C-alpha positions in Angstrom: -2.2 -39.1 80.5 -2.8 -42.1 82.8 -2.9 -44.7 81.2 -5.2 -47.0 83.9 -8.1 -44.4 83.6 -7.3 -45.0 79.5 -7.6 -48.3 79.6 -11.0 -48.1 81.6 -12.5 -45.8 79.6 -11.8 -48.2 76.0 -13.6 -51.1 78.3 -16.0 -49.9 79.7 -15.5 -48.6 82.7 -16.7 -45.6 84.7 -14.1 -42.9 84.4 -14.3 -42.4 88.3 -14.6 -44.9 90.3 -13.3 -48.1 87.6 -16.3 -50.0 88.4 -17.8 -51.7 85.2 -21.2 -49.3 82.9 -23.9 -50.8 83.6 -26.9 -49.1 81.6 -30.6 -49.2 83.2 -32.6 -49.3 80.6 -36.6 -47.2 81.1 -38.7 -46.2 78.8 -37.7 -43.0 78.5 -34.1 -43.4 77.9 -34.6 -46.3 75.4 -35.2 -43.9 72.7 -32.5 -41.0 73.8 -29.4 -43.3 75.0 -26.0 -42.2 74.8 -23.0 -44.2 75.6 -21.9 -43.1 79.2 -19.1 -42.2 81.0 -19.7 -42.4 84.3 -21.8 -45.1 86.3 -25.2 -44.8 87.5 -23.7 -44.0 91.0 -20.8 -41.5 90.1 -23.6 -39.4 87.9 -25.9 -39.1 90.7 -23.1 -37.4 92.5 -22.6 -34.2 90.2 -23.4 -31.1 91.3 -25.3 -30.2 88.4 -25.9 -26.6 88.2 -29.7 -26.7 88.0 -32.0 -23.7 89.7 -32.0 -20.3 90.1 -27.9 -19.3 88.7 -26.5 -15.7 87.8 -27.8 -15.0 84.3 -24.3 -13.6 83.5 -21.8 -16.0 85.8 -23.8 -19.1 86.8 -22.6 -18.6 90.0 -26.2 -20.5 91.8 -28.0 -19.5 94.0 -28.4 -16.1 92.2 -32.2 -15.0 91.2 -30.7 -12.1 89.7 -26.9 -10.6 88.6 -24.6 -11.6 91.8 -23.0 -9.2 93.5 -19.7 -9.7 92.1 -21.0 -9.1 88.2 -22.4 -6.2 89.5 -18.9 -5.1 90.5 -17.7 -6.1 87.0 -20.2 -3.7 85.4 -18.5 -1.3 86.9 -15.3 -1.9 85.5 -14.3 -0.1 82.1 -13.2 -3.1 80.6 -16.1 -4.9 80.3 -16.3 -4.2 76.6 -18.0 -6.4 74.5 -18.0 -9.3 77.0 -21.6 -11.6 77.1 -21.6 -14.1 79.9 -20.6 -17.3 81.0 -21.9 -20.4 81.2 -21.0 -23.4 83.9 -22.4 -27.3 84.0 -21.2 -27.7 87.6 -20.5 -26.7 90.9 -17.3 -27.1 93.0 -17.8 -29.2 95.8 -16.6 -32.3 97.4 -16.8 -35.0 94.7 -15.7 -32.4 91.6 -12.5 -31.6 93.7 -11.7 -34.7 93.8 -12.4 -35.6 90.1 -10.7 -32.4 89.4 -7.4 -33.2 91.1 -7.3 -36.3 89.6 -7.7 -34.8 86.5 -5.5 -31.4 86.5 -2.7 -32.5 88.7 -2.7 -36.4 88.3 -2.6 -36.6 84.1 -5.5 -38.3 83.6 -7.0 -36.3 80.8 -9.3 -38.7 79.2 -12.1 -38.4 82.5 -12.5 -35.2 80.6 -14.2 -37.5 78.4 -17.6 -37.8 80.9 -18.2 -34.5 80.3 -18.4 -34.2 76.5 -22.4 -34.7 75.7 -22.7 -31.9 78.7 -20.2 -29.9 76.7 -20.8 -30.2 73.7 -25.3 -29.6 74.3 -24.5 -26.0 76.0 -22.2 -25.2 73.0 -25.0 -25.6 71.0 -27.8 -23.8 73.5 -26.0 -21.1 74.5 -23.4 -20.3 71.8 -23.7 -21.3 68.2 -21.4 -20.2 66.0 -19.0 -18.9 68.3 -15.1 -19.4 67.8 -13.7 -21.4 71.0 -10.7 -20.6 72.2 -9.2 -22.4 74.8 -7.3 -20.4 78.1 -3.9 -21.2 77.5 -1.2 -22.4 80.1 2.8 -20.8 80.6 5.3 -23.4 78.8 6.5 -23.9 82.1 3.1 -24.7 83.1 2.6 -27.4 79.9 5.4 -29.0 80.2 4.1 -30.1 84.0 1.2 -31.2 83.3 1.7 -32.1 79.7 -1.7 -31.0 78.3 -3.6 -28.3 78.1 -7.2 -28.9 80.3 -8.9 -26.2 78.8 -7.7 -27.6 75.0 -8.9 -30.8 76.2 -12.7 -29.1 76.7 -12.4 -26.8 73.6 -11.6 -30.1 71.3 -14.9 -32.3 72.8 -17.3 -29.4 71.4 -16.6 -31.2 68.0 -16.0 -27.8 66.3 -13.0 -26.0 65.3 -11.3 -23.9 67.4 -8.6 -21.7 67.5 -5.2 -21.3 69.6 -5.6 -17.9 69.7 -4.1 -16.6 72.8 -0.7 -17.1 74.5 0.4 -17.0 78.1 4.6 -16.0 79.0 6.1 -18.0 81.9 6.3 -15.3 85.4 3.1 -15.1 86.1 2.4 -15.3 90.1 1.4 -18.3 91.6 -1.1 -21.4 90.7 -4.5 -19.9 91.3 -5.9 -23.2 93.4 -3.2 -21.6 96.0 -4.3 -17.8 95.9 -6.9 -15.9 97.9 -9.9 -14.6 96.0 -8.3 -10.9 95.9 -5.0 -12.1 94.9 -7.1 -14.0 91.8 -8.4 -10.7 91.0 -5.3 -8.5 91.2 -3.0 -11.5 89.5 -2.3 -9.9 85.8 -1.6 -12.9 83.5 -0.7 -11.4 80.5 -2.2 -12.6 77.7 -1.5 -11.9 74.3 -3.7 -12.8 70.6 -0.9 -13.1 68.5 -2.9 -14.5 65.7 -6.2 -11.5 65.4 -6.8 -13.3 61.3 -8.1 -16.3 63.7 -10.9 -14.4 65.5 -11.0 -10.7 63.6 -14.9 -10.2 63.6 -16.1 -13.0 64.9 -18.3 -13.8 68.4 -15.2 -16.0 70.9 -15.9 -18.3 73.1 -13.2 -18.5 75.6 -12.5 -22.5 76.9 -11.5 -23.1 80.5 -12.1 -26.1 83.4 -12.6 -23.6 86.4 -14.3 -20.3 86.6 -14.1 -18.8 90.1 -13.8 -14.9 90.4 -14.0 -14.2 86.2 -10.4 -12.7 86.2 -8.8 -15.3 84.1 -11.5 -15.3 81.1 -12.1 -11.6 81.7 -8.8 -10.6 80.7 -8.7 -12.9 77.7 -11.7 -11.5 76.8 -10.2 -7.7 76.8 -6.5 -9.0 74.9 -9.2 -10.8 71.8 -11.5 -8.2 72.3 -8.9 -5.5 71.6 -7.8 -7.9 68.3 -11.0 -7.3 66.4 -13.4 -10.1 68.3 -17.0 -8.9 67.8 -18.1 -9.7 70.9 -16.9 -12.6 73.5 -18.0 -15.0 76.1 -17.0 -18.1 78.1 -17.8 -21.6 78.4 -16.5 -23.1 81.7 -16.9 -26.7 83.1 -17.3 -25.7 87.0 -18.3 -22.5 88.9 -16.6 -22.2 91.6 
């Protein structure tokens, strides 16, 4: 974890730009104020998904179910999958933020979105058991933290480490094309089936791109006895 970001967080500085946090008091926020993690300038740059979006994967700009989700529907392995909910689009600002968070060790930066993730969980998936998407052992050693588990912990409800992911997957997703991502076999296993049997499971990950990762995880969890599966992701690419 980056110590500079941790100190900024503790001292009341914006987690993104390191500026001192200032609260703009208005009548509307007087009774709903919460401790912020981003300054006003960075907050207005957040690419929040608003307006029309695919009801099954949160892809922005779709009034009805998008073509990707229609394609997933045609596959026999869709099972008891419900939907994915994402909070933000993957634009230049979010790409820069993600690079610092995931690849430079600034794990504390995820605190900027704690409130938004908890609100989405309560609205769409109350009572679901969060299950973070695991990293391979090699990737975990490289990054020193699992970003999906950080997000799961921010929900402030018990989560289950019910999935495992062995080494050997074919390359980083950020370096793959869409077709390659869809064809990649990630080899999830669910050794702790007692944690999920008969429960509604919410898969937690940072980015939904093609849906291949969360849907493969869903298949494994359903085979292990999950009653239903869905996913909550921070970003919709």
